[in-house]
FIKOLZA-1660 file (N, C-alpha, C; in steps of 0.1 Angstrom, whole numbers, plus 5000, padded with zeros to 4 digits):
% residues 213
   i   px   py   pz ch aa at
   1 8783 1698 9299  A  M  N
   1 8789 1692 9287  A  M CA
   1 8775 1684 9280  A  M  C
   2 8774 1689 9267  A  S  N
   2 8764 1680 9258  A  S CA
   2 8768 1666 9256  A  S  C
   3 8758 1658 9254  A  Q  N
   3 8760 1644 9249  A  Q CA
   3 8772 1643 9237  A  Q  C
   4 8768 1652 9229  A  A  N
   4 8777 1653 9215  A  A CA
   4 8791 1655 9220  A  A  C
   5 8793 1666 9228  A  E  N
   5 8808 1670 9233  A  E CA
   5 8814 1659 9240  A  E  C
   6 8806 1651 9248  A  K  N
   6 8811 1640 9255  A  K CA
   6 8817 1629 9247  A  K  C
   7 8808 1626 9236  A  V  N
   7 8811 1615 9228  A  V CA
   7 8823 1618 9220  A  V  C
   8 8825 1631 9214  A  F  N
   8 8833 1633 9206  A  F CA
   8 8847 1637 9212  A  F  C
   9 8845 1642 9225  A  T  N
   9 8858 1643 9232  A  T CA
   9 8863 1630 9236  A  T  C
  10 8856 1619 9241  A  E  N
  10 8863 1608 9242  A  E CA
  10 8868 1600 9231  A  E  C
  11 8864 1602 9218  A  I  N
  11 8869 1598 9207  A  I CA
  11 8882 1605 9205  A  I  C
  12 8883 1617 9206  A  Y  N
  12 8896 1626 9205  A  Y CA
  12 8906 1620 9216  A  Y  C
  13 8902 1620 9229  A  Q  N
  13 8912 1614 9237  A  Q CA
  13 8918 1602 9236  A  Q  C
  14 8909 1592 9232  A  G  N
  14 8913 1579 9229  A  G CA
  14 8920 1576 9216  A  G  C
  15 8920 1587 9206  A  N  N
  15 8924 1586 9193  A  N CA
  15 8918 1574 9187  A  N  C
  16 8904 1574 9189  A  N  N
  16 8896 1561 9185  A  N CA
  16 8893 1559 9170  A  N  C
  17 8898 1570 9163  A  W  N
  17 8896 1566 9148  A  W CA
  17 8909 1561 9141  A  W  C
  18 8921 1560 9152  A  G  N
  18 8931 1552 9149  A  G CA
  18 8941 1556 9138  A  G  C
  19 8943 1569 9135  A  S  N
  19 8953 1574 9128  A  S CA
  19 8965 1578 9134  A  S  C
  20 8976 1575 9130  A  S  N
  20 8990 1579 9135  A  S CA
  20 8993 1593 9133  A  S  C
  21 8987 1599 9121  A  E  N
  21 8989 1612 9115  A  E CA
  21 8980 1623 9121  A  E  C
  22 8967 1619 9123  A  S  N
  22 8955 1628 9126  A  S CA
  22 8947 1623 9136  A  S  C
  23 8944 1632 9147  A  V  N
  23 8934 1626 9157  A  V CA
  23 8920 1627 9152  A  V  C
  24 8919 1633 9139  A  S  N
  24 8906 1634 9134  A  S CA
  24 8904 1622 9125  A  S  C
  25 8914 1613 9125  A  G  N
  25 8911 1601 9117  A  G CA
  25 8918 1600 9103  A  G  C
  26 8917 1589 9097  A  P  N
  26 8925 1586 9085  A  P CA
  26 8919 1594 9074  A  P  C
  27 8907 1598 9074  A  G  N
  27 8903 1605 9065  A  G CA
  27 8909 1621 9063  A  G  C
  28 8914 1624 9073  A  S  N
  28 8921 1637 9074  A  S CA
  28 8935 1638 9073  A  S  C
  29 8941 1624 9070  A  E  N
  29 8954 1624 9065  A  E CA
  29 8959 1631 9052  A  E  C
  30 8971 1635 9051  A  L  N
  30 8975 1645 9039  A  L CA
  30 8973 1637 9027  A  L  C
  31 8976 1625 9026  A  Y  N
  31 8975 1617 9012  A  Y CA
  31 8961 1617 9009  A  Y  C
  32 8952 1614 9018  A  R  N
  32 8938 1612 9015  A  R CA
  32 8930 1623 9012  A  R  C
  33 8937 1636 9015  A  T  N
  33 8930 1648 9012  A  T CA
  33 8938 1655 9001  A  T  C
  34 8946 1649 8993  A  R  N
  34 8954 1656 8984  A  R CA
  34 8946 1663 8974  A  R  C
  35 8935 1657 8969  A  H  N
  35 8926 1664 8958  A  H CA
  35 8920 1676 8963  A  H  C
  36 8916 1673 8976  A  L  N
  36 8909 1685 8983  A  L CA
  36 8919 1698 8986  A  L  C
  37 8930 1694 8989  A  Q  N
  37 8940 1704 8992  A  Q CA
  37 8941 1713 8979  A  Q  C
  38 8942 1706 8967  A  R  N
  38 8943 1713 8955  A  R CA
  38 8931 1719 8950  A  R  C
  39 8920 1713 8950  A  E  N
  39 8910 1719 8943  A  E CA
  39 8899 1729 8950  A  E  C
  40 8900 1728 8964  A  L  N
  40 8892 1736 8973  A  L CA
  40 8892 1751 8970  A  L  C
  41 8905 1756 8968  A  P  N
  41 8907 1769 8966  A  P CA
  41 8899 1776 8954  A  P  C
  42 8900 1766 8943  A  Y  N
  42 8893 1769 8931  A  Y CA
  42 8878 1770 8932  A  Y  C
  43 8873 1760 8941  A  L  N
  43 8859 1760 8940  A  L CA
  43 8855 1772 8950  A  L  C
  44 8861 1777 8960  A  L  N
  44 8858 1788 8967  A  L CA
  44 8857 1802 8957  A  L  C
  45 8867 1802 8950  A  D  N
  45 8868 1813 8941  A  D CA
  45 8857 1813 8930  A  D  C
  46 8852 1801 8926  A  E  N
  46 8842 1800 8916  A  E CA
  46 8828 1805 8922  A  E  C
  47 8826 1803 8935  A  F  N
  47 8813 1807 8941  A  F CA
  47 8815 1820 8949  A  F  C
  48 8826 1826 8946  A  N  N
  48 8829 1839 8952  A  N CA
  48 8828 1839 8969  A  N  C
  49 8832 1828 8974  A  I  N
  49 8831 1825 8988  A  I CA
  49 8844 1833 8994  A  I  C
  50 8840 1843 9003  A  R  N
  50 8851 1850 9009  A  R CA
  50 8852 1850 9024  A  R  C
  51 8843 1841 9031  A  S  N
  51 8843 1838 9044  A  S CA
  51 8837 1823 9045  A  S  C
  52 8844 1814 9053  A  M  N
  52 8840 1802 9055  A  M CA
  52 8840 1797 9070  A  M  C
  53 8830 1789 9073  A  L  N
  53 8829 1783 9086  A  L CA
  53 8833 1768 9084  A  L  C
  54 8844 1762 9089  A  D  N
  54 8846 1750 9087  A  D CA
  54 8845 1742 9100  A  D  C
  55 8833 1734 9100  A  L  N
  55 8827 1727 9111  A  L CA
  55 8824 1713 9108  A  L  C
  56 8832 1702 9113  A  P  N
  56 8843 1703 9123  A  P CA
  56 8855 1705 9118  A  P  C
  57 8864 1714 9123  A  C  N
  57 8876 1717 9116  A  C CA
  57 8887 1707 9122  A  C  C
  58 8884 1697 9132  A  G  N
  58 8893 1688 9137  A  G CA
  58 8906 1694 9140  A  G  C
  59 8916 1687 9138  A  D  N
  59 8930 1692 9142  A  D CA
  59 8937 1700 9131  A  D  C
  60 8930 1704 9122  A  F  N
  60 8935 1712 9110  A  F CA
  60 8947 1705 9104  A  F  C
  61 8948 1693 9104  A  N  N
  61 8959 1687 9098  A  N CA
  61 8962 1689 9083  A  N  C
  62 8950 1686 9075  A  W  N
  62 8953 1690 9062  A  W CA
  62 8948 1703 9057  A  W  C
  63 8939 1710 9064  A  M  N
  63 8934 1722 9060  A  M CA
  63 8944 1734 9061  A  M  C
  64 8955 1731 9069  A  Q  N
  64 8966 1741 9071  A  Q CA
  64 8974 1740 9056  A  Q  C
  65 8972 1730 9048  A  H  N
  65 8979 1732 9036  A  H CA
  65 8970 1738 9024  A  H  C
  66 8959 1743 9027  A  V  N
  66 8950 1748 9016  A  V CA
  66 8952 1764 9017  A  V  C
  67 8953 1768 9003  A  D  N
  67 8953 1783 9001  A  D CA
  67 8942 1790 9006  A  D  C
  68 8941 1794 9017  A  L  N
  68 8930 1803 9023  A  L CA
  68 8933 1818 9023  A  L  C
  69 8944 1822 9016  A  S  N
  69 8945 1837 9015  A  S CA
  69 8935 1846 9012  A  S  C
  70 8926 1842 9004  A  R  N
  70 8914 1850 9000  A  R CA
  70 8900 1848 9008  A  R  C
  71 8902 1842 9018  A  V  N
  71 8892 1837 9027  A  V CA
  71 8892 1840 9042  A  V  C
  72 8882 1846 9047  A  D  N
  72 8882 1848 9063  A  D CA
  72 8880 1835 9068  A  D  C
  73 8887 1829 9076  A  Y  N
  73 8884 1813 9080  A  Y CA
  73 8880 1814 9095  A  Y  C
  74 8871 1806 9098  A  I  N
  74 8866 1802 9110  A  I CA
  74 8866 1788 9113  A  I  C
  75 8875 1782 9121  A  G  N
  75 8876 1768 9123  A  G CA
  75 8869 1765 9137  A  G  C
  76 8859 1755 9136  A  A  N
  76 8850 1753 9149  A  A CA
  76 8851 1738 9149  A  A  C
  77 8851 1735 9164  A  D  N
  77 8850 1720 9167  A  D CA
  77 8843 1720 9181  A  D  C
  78 8837 1708 9183  A  I  N
  78 8830 1707 9196  A  I CA
  78 8839 1704 9207  A  I  C
  79 8851 1698 9204  A  V  N
  79 8861 1693 9213  A  V CA
  79 8870 1706 9218  A  V  C
  80 8868 1710 9231  A  P  N
  80 8875 1722 9236  A  P CA
  80 8890 1723 9235  A  P  C
  81 8895 1710 9237  A  Q  N
  81 8911 1709 9238  A  Q CA
  81 8915 1709 9224  A  Q  C
  82 8907 1705 9214  A  L  N
  82 8913 1707 9198  A  L CA
  82 8913 1720 9196  A  L  C
  83 8902 1728 9200  A  V  N
  83 8902 1743 9197  A  V CA
  83 8912 1750 9202  A  V  C
  84 8915 1748 9214  A  E  N
  84 8926 1755 9221  A  E CA
  84 8939 1752 9214  A  E  C
  85 8942 1740 9211  A  R  N
  85 8954 1735 9205  A  R CA
  85 8955 1741 9192  A  R  C
  86 8945 1742 9184  A  N  N
  86 8946 1749 9170  A  N CA
  86 8949 1764 9171  A  N  C
  87 8943 1770 9181  A  R  N
  87 8945 1784 9184  A  R CA
  87 8960 1787 9187  A  R  C
  88 8966 1780 9194  A  E  N
  88 8980 1781 9198  A  E CA
  88 8988 1779 9186  A  E  C
  89 8986 1769 9179  A  K  N
  89 8996 1764 9167  A  K CA
  89 8991 1773 9154  A  K  C
  90 8979 1775 9151  A  F  N
  90 8975 1779 9137  A  F CA
  90 8967 1794 9138  A  F  C
  91 8964 1798 9148  A  G  N
  91 8958 1811 9149  A  G CA
  91 8966 1823 9142  A  G  C
  92 8960 1830 9135  A  Q  N
  92 8965 1842 9130  A  Q CA
  92 8954 1853 9122  A  Q  C
  93 8959 1862 9117  A  A  N
  93 8950 1873 9112  A  A CA
  93 8942 1866 9102  A  A  C
  94 8929 1866 9102  A  G  N
  94 8920 1861 9092  A  G CA
  94 8916 1845 9093  A  G  C
  95 8922 1842 9105  A  R  N
  95 8921 1826 9108  A  R CA
  95 8917 1825 9123  A  R  C
  96 8906 1821 9128  A  Q  N
  96 8902 1820 9140  A  Q CA
  96 8897 1806 9144  A  Q  C
  97 8898 1803 9155  A  F  N
  97 8892 1788 9159  A  F CA
  97 8883 1791 9172  A  F  C
  98 8871 1784 9171  A  V  N
  98 8861 1786 9183  A  V CA
  98 8854 1772 9186  A  V  C
  99 8850 1771 9197  A  Q  N
  99 8843 1758 9201  A  Q CA
  99 8828 1762 9198  A  Q  C
 100 8821 1753 9188  A  L  N
 100 8807 1752 9184  A  L CA
 100 8803 1738 9185  A  L  C
 101 8789 1738 9188  A  D  N
 101 8782 1725 9187  A  D CA
 101 8773 1727 9174  A  D  C
 102 8775 1719 9163  A  L  N
 102 8768 1721 9151  A  L CA
 102 8753 1720 9153  A  L  C
 103 8749 1711 9163  A  I  N
 103 8734 1708 9164  A  I CA
 103 8729 1718 9172  A  I  C
 104 8737 1722 9183  A  N  N
 104 8729 1731 9194  A  N CA
 104 8734 1745 9195  A  N  C
 105 8744 1750 9189  A  T  N
 105 8749 1763 9192  A  T CA
 105 8746 1771 9179  A  T  C
 106 8742 1785 9182  A  P  N
 106 8740 1794 9169  A  P CA
 106 8752 1795 9163  A  P  C
 107 8753 1795 9150  A  L  N
 107 8766 1796 9142  A  L CA
 107 8769 1809 9137  A  L  C
 108 8781 1813 9135  A  P  N
 108 8784 1828 9131  A  P CA
 108 8781 1827 9116  A  P  C
 109 8779 1839 9112  A  R  N
 109 8776 1840 9096  A  R CA
 109 8788 1840 9088  A  R  C
 110 8788 1831 9077  A  A  N
 110 8798 1831 9068  A  A CA
 110 8793 1829 9054  A  A  C
 111 8800 1831 9044  A  D  N
 111 8794 1828 9031  A  D CA
 111 8791 1813 9029  A  D  C
 112 8800 1806 9034  A  A  N
 112 8797 1790 9032  A  A CA
 112 8801 1783 9045  A  A  C
 113 8793 1773 9047  A  V  N
 113 8796 1762 9058  A  V CA
 113 8803 1751 9051  A  V  C
 114 8815 1748 9056  A  F  N
 114 8822 1736 9051  A  F CA
 114 8821 1725 9063  A  F  C
 115 8813 1714 9059  A  C  N
 115 8811 1704 9069  A  C CA
 115 8814 1691 9064  A  C  C
 116 8826 1686 9066  A  R  N
 116 8832 1674 9058  A  R CA
 116 8833 1663 9070  A  R  C
 117 8828 1652 9066  A  D  N
 117 8830 1639 9077  A  D CA
 117 8825 1641 9090  A  D  C
 118 8812 1649 9090  A  C  N
 118 8806 1651 9102  A  C CA
 118 8792 1645 9102  A  C  C
 119 8784 1649 9093  A  L  N
 119 8769 1643 9091  A  L CA
 119 8770 1627 9093  A  L  C
 120 8781 1622 9089  A  V  N
 120 8781 1608 9088  A  V CA
 120 8781 1601 9100  A  V  C
 121 8785 1608 9111  A  H  N
 121 8786 1604 9125  A  H CA
 121 8775 1608 9134  A  H  C
 122 8764 1614 9126  A  L  N
 122 8753 1617 9135  A  L CA
 122 8740 1610 9132  A  L  C
 123 8731 1607 9142  A  P  N
 123 8719 1599 9138  A  P CA
 123 8710 1610 9129  A  P  C
 124 8699 1604 9124  A  L  N
 124 8692 1611 9113  A  L CA
 124 8687 1624 9119  A  L  C
 125 8681 1623 9131  A  Q  N
 125 8674 1636 9137  A  Q CA
 125 8686 1646 9139  A  Q  C
 126 8697 1641 9142  A  G  N
 126 8708 1652 9145  A  G CA
 126 8713 1658 9132  A  G  C
 127 8712 1650 9121  A  I  N
 127 8715 1655 9108  A  I CA
 127 8706 1668 9104  A  I  C
 128 8692 1664 9106  A  F  N
 128 8681 1675 9104  A  F CA
 128 8684 1685 9113  A  F  C
 129 8687 1685 9125  A  S  N
 129 8690 1697 9133  A  S CA
 129 8700 1704 9129  A  S  C
 130 8712 1697 9125  A  A  N
 130 8723 1703 9120  A  A CA
 130 8720 1712 9108  A  A  C
 131 8714 1706 9099  A  L  N
 131 8710 1713 9086  A  L CA
 131 8702 1726 9089  A  L  C
 132 8691 1725 9097  A  K  N
 132 8684 1736 9100  A  K CA
 132 8692 1746 9107  A  K  C
 133 8701 1742 9116  A  N  N
 133 8711 1753 9122  A  N CA
 133 8719 1759 9110  A  N  C
 134 8725 1752 9102  A  I  N
 134 8733 1757 9091  A  I CA
 134 8723 1768 9083  A  I  C
 135 8711 1763 9079  A  C  N
 135 8703 1774 9073  A  C CA
 135 8701 1785 9080  A  C  C
 136 8699 1786 9092  A  D  N
 136 8696 1796 9102  A  D CA
 136 8708 1805 9103  A  D  C
 137 8720 1802 9099  A  S  N
 137 8731 1808 9103  A  S CA
 137 8733 1821 9091  A  S  C
 138 8727 1821 9080  A  G  N
 138 8728 1831 9070  A  G CA
 138 8737 1829 9060  A  G  C
 139 8743 1815 9061  A  A  N
 139 8753 1813 9051  A  A CA
 139 8746 1812 9037  A  A  C
 140 8754 1813 9025  A  L  N
 140 8748 1810 9012  A  L CA
 140 8750 1797 9007  A  L  C
 141 8761 1790 9010  A  Y  N
 141 8763 1777 9005  A  Y CA
 141 8767 1766 9017  A  Y  C
 142 8763 1754 9014  A  L  N
 142 8769 1742 9022  A  L CA
 142 8778 1734 9014  A  L  C
 143 8789 1732 9019  A  L  N
 143 8799 1724 9013  A  L CA
 143 8800 1711 9023  A  L  C
 144 8796 1699 9017  A  T  N
 144 8794 1689 9027  A  T CA
 144 8797 1674 9019  A  T  C
 145 8802 1665 9027  A  S  N
 145 8804 1651 9023  A  S CA
 145 8792 1644 9018  A  S  C
 146 8792 1636 9006  A  S  N
 146 8782 1626 9002  A  S CA
 146 8789 1616 8996  A  S  C
 147 8782 1604 8995  A  Y  N
 147 8787 1593 8986  A  Y CA
 147 8778 1591 8975  A  Y  C
 148 8784 1591 8963  A  S  N
 148 8773 1592 8950  A  S CA
 148 8769 1580 8945  A  S  C
 149 8776 1568 8948  A  F  N
 149 8772 1555 8944  A  F CA
 149 8757 1553 8950  A  F  C
 150 8747 1547 8941  A  R  N
 150 8734 1543 8947  A  R CA
 150 8734 1529 8949  A  R  C
 151 8744 1521 8945  A  G  N
 151 8741 1507 8947  A  G CA
 151 8746 1502 8963  A  G  C
 152 8752 1511 8969  A  F  N
 152 8754 1507 8983  A  F CA
 152 8744 1513 8993  A  F  C
 153 8743 1506 9004  A  E  N
 153 8734 1510 9014  A  E CA
 153 8739 1522 9021  A  E  C
 154 8730 1532 9024  A  A  N
 154 8733 1544 9027  A  A CA
 154 8720 1550 9038  A  A  C
 155 8725 1560 9044  A  N  N
 155 8713 1568 9050  A  N CA
 155 8706 1560 9063  A  N  C
 156 8711 1549 9065  A  G  N
 156 8706 1542 9079  A  G CA
 156 8708 1548 9092  A  G  C
 157 8701 1546 9102  A  E  N
 157 8702 1552 9115  A  E CA
 157 8714 1546 9122  A  E  C
 158 8720 1555 9130  A  I  N
 158 8732 1551 9139  A  I CA
 158 8731 1557 9151  A  I  C
 159 8739 1554 9162  A  A  N
 159 8740 1561 9173  A  A CA
 159 8751 1572 9172  A  A  C
 160 8750 1582 9179  A  L  N
 160 8759 1593 9179  A  L CA
 160 8774 1588 9180  A  L  C
 161 8781 1593 9170  A  G  N
 161 8796 1589 9170  A  G CA
 161 8798 1577 9162  A  G  C
 162 8789 1567 9158  A  E  N
 162 8790 1558 9148  A  E CA
 162 8793 1563 9134  A  E  C
 163 8794 1555 9124  A  W  N
 163 8796 1560 9109  A  W CA
 163 8787 1551 9101  A  W  C
 164 8781 1558 9091  A  R  N
 164 8775 1552 9079  A  R CA
 164 8778 1560 9068  A  R  C
 165 8776 1554 9056  A  R  N
 165 8775 1562 9044  A  R CA
 165 8763 1571 9043  A  R  C
 166 8764 1582 9037  A  L  N
 166 8753 1592 9033  A  L CA
 166 8755 1597 9020  A  L  C
 167 8743 1595 9014  A  N  N
 167 8742 1600 9000  A  N CA
 167 8729 1610 9002  A  N  C
 168 8732 1622 9001  A  L  N
 168 8722 1632 9006  A  L CA
 168 8712 1635 8993  A  L  C
 169 8714 1628 8982  A  E  N
 169 8705 1628 8970  A  E CA
 169 8693 1617 8972  A  E  C
 170 8696 1609 8981  A  L  N
 170 8686 1598 8985  A  L CA
 170 8677 1601 8997  A  L  C
 171 8666 1594 8999  A  G  N
 171 8659 1596 9012  A  G CA
 171 8665 1593 9024  A  G  C
 172 8663 1599 9035  A  P  N
 172 8651 1609 9036  A  P CA
 172 8655 1624 9033  A  P  C
 173 8666 1625 9026  A  F  N
 173 8671 1639 9024  A  F CA
 173 8667 1645 9011  A  F  C
 174 8667 1637 9000  A  H  N
 174 8663 1641 8986  A  H CA
 174 8668 1654 8982  A  H  C
 175 8682 1657 8986  A  F  N
 175 8687 1670 8981  A  F CA
 175 8688 1668 8965  A  F  C
 176 8686 1679 8958  A  P  N
 176 8691 1679 8942  A  P CA
 176 8706 1677 8941  A  P  C
 177 8709 1674 8929  A  A  N
 177 8723 1672 8926  A  A CA
 177 8729 1684 8930  A  A  C
 178 8743 1683 8936  A  P  N
 178 8750 1693 8937  A  P CA
 178 8754 1703 8927  A  P  C
 179 8757 1717 8930  A  S  N
 179 8759 1726 8919  A  S CA
 179 8774 1723 8914  A  S  C
 180 8783 1719 8923  A  R  N
 180 8795 1713 8919  A  R CA
 180 8801 1704 8931  A  R  C
 181 8810 1697 8926  A  Y  N
 181 8816 1688 8935  A  Y CA
 181 8831 1686 8933  A  Y  C
 182 8838 1680 8944  A  I  N
 182 8851 1678 8943  A  I CA
 182 8850 1662 8945  A  I  C
 183 8856 1653 8938  A  I  N
 183 8857 1639 8940  A  I CA
 183 8871 1638 8949  A  I  C
 184 8869 1632 8959  A  E  N
 184 8880 1631 8969  A  E CA
 184 8889 1620 8964  A  E  C
 185 8883 1609 8958  A  G  N
 185 8893 1598 8953  A  G CA
 185 8899 1591 8965  A  G  C
 186 8892 1589 8976  A  T  N
 186 8899 1583 8987  A  T CA
 186 8902 1568 8985  A  T  C
 187 8914 1564 8991  A  D  N
 187 8914 1548 8990  A  D CA
 187 8912 1543 9005  A  D  C
 188 8905 1550 9013  A  E  N
 188 8901 1542 9026  A  E CA
 188 8893 1531 9023  A  E  C
 189 8895 1521 9032  A  S  N
 189 8887 1509 9032  A  S CA
 189 8887 1502 9017  A  S  C
 190 8900 1503 9013  A  E  N
 190 8904 1495 9001  A  E CA
 190 8898 1500 8990  A  E  C
 191 8896 1513 8988  A  G  N
 191 8888 1519 8978  A  G CA
 191 8873 1518 8977  A  G  C
 192 8867 1512 8987  A  R  N
 192 8852 1511 8987  A  R CA
 192 8845 1524 8990  A  R  C
 193 8853 1534 8994  A  L  N
 193 8847 1546 8995  A  L CA
 193 8852 1556 8984  A  L  C
 194 8855 1552 8974  A  S  N
 194 8860 1559 8963  A  S CA
 194 8850 1570 8957  A  S  C
 195 8837 1567 8961  A  D  N
 195 8827 1576 8955  A  D CA
 195 8824 1589 8965  A  D  C
 196 8834 1589 8974  A  K  N
 196 8832 1602 8984  A  K CA
 196 8834 1614 8976  A  K  C
 197 8825 1625 8979  A  V  N
 197 8826 1636 8972  A  V CA
 197 8824 1649 8983  A  V  C
 198 8828 1659 8981  A  I  N
 198 8824 1673 8985  A  I CA
 198 8816 1679 8977  A  I  C
 199 8804 1681 8980  A  G  N
 199 8792 1687 8971  A  G CA
 199 8788 1701 8976  A  G  C
 200 8785 1710 8966  A  V  N
 200 8782 1724 8969  A  V CA
 200 8765 1724 8968  A  V  C
 201 8760 1729 8978  A  W  N
 201 8746 1732 8977  A  W CA
 201 8742 1744 8981  A  W  C
 202 8734 1754 8974  A  P  N
 202 8730 1765 8978  A  P CA
 202 8719 1764 8990  A  P  C
 203 8722 1771 9000  A  I  N
 203 8713 1770 9012  A  I CA
 203 8698 1772 9008  A  I  C
 204 8694 1779 8998  A  D  N
 204 8680 1782 8996  A  D CA
 204 8675 1769 8991  A  D  C
 205 8682 1759 8983  A  Q  N
 205 8677 1747 8981  A  Q CA
 205 8676 1738 8991  A  Q  C
 206 8685 1737 9001  A  I  N
 206 8683 1730 9014  A  I CA
 206 8670 1735 9021  A  I  C
 207 8669 1745 9023  A  K  N
 207 8656 1752 9030  A  K CA
 207 8644 1748 9023  A  K  C
 208 8644 1747 9011  A  K  N
 208 8631 1742 9004  A  K CA
 208 8630 1727 9005  A  K  C
 209 8640 1718 9007  A  R  N
 209 8639 1704 9010  A  R CA
 209 8634 1703 9025  A  R  C
 210 8639 1710 9035  A  L  N
 210 8636 1707 9047  A  L CA
 210 8621 1711 9050  A  L  C
 211 8615 1722 9042  A  A  N
 211 8602 1725 9044  A  A CA
 211 8594 1715 9040  A  A  C
 212 8596 1706 9033  A  L  N
 212 8589 1696 9027  A  L CA
 212 8588 1683 9036  A  L  C
 213 8597 1682 9045  A  I  N
 213 8600 1671 9054  A  I CA
 213 8592 1672 9067  A  I  C
% end
């Protein structure tokens, strides 16, 4: 068992993120993902995304309400118990669940990697390793979380499993502006996270940035 699997399995088993609705935490509750549930299918259509790797998929609490009828969906998580539970409850044709480690496991090929609320829990080197792994997967796009306000502290170092804000357009990442984004409009932390977005970045752009670091 890797250190990442150990850390996130302990978080899952202890419900350490403290949501009564979702073991994936308050950010995966239905009310706080209502904009994503509505807007994500339009975004997938706009970029002609017909296959998607959702990593980490967590407990599939809100994604089960997204129209994925035109997408081959792979939900992946590092916690084996979550993967098995999702297979039993939600597995069907065009929807599969697998155990993967975003940092260390080669990823299956999909048009897009959807990586929400994950990089915020990784130390900086873990983020760079995850980004390289995503770039090596053959995906065309990365859809991932970022925080757009520049007046808040972001991108600091943390231990694995902790949390901090990430603004991928700032150092040390210096991503270009996303091609598109969905404003989540979350009210977590009394609205202090209202700048949270899901941004769309072409993988080619990320490769160019990583080559300069």
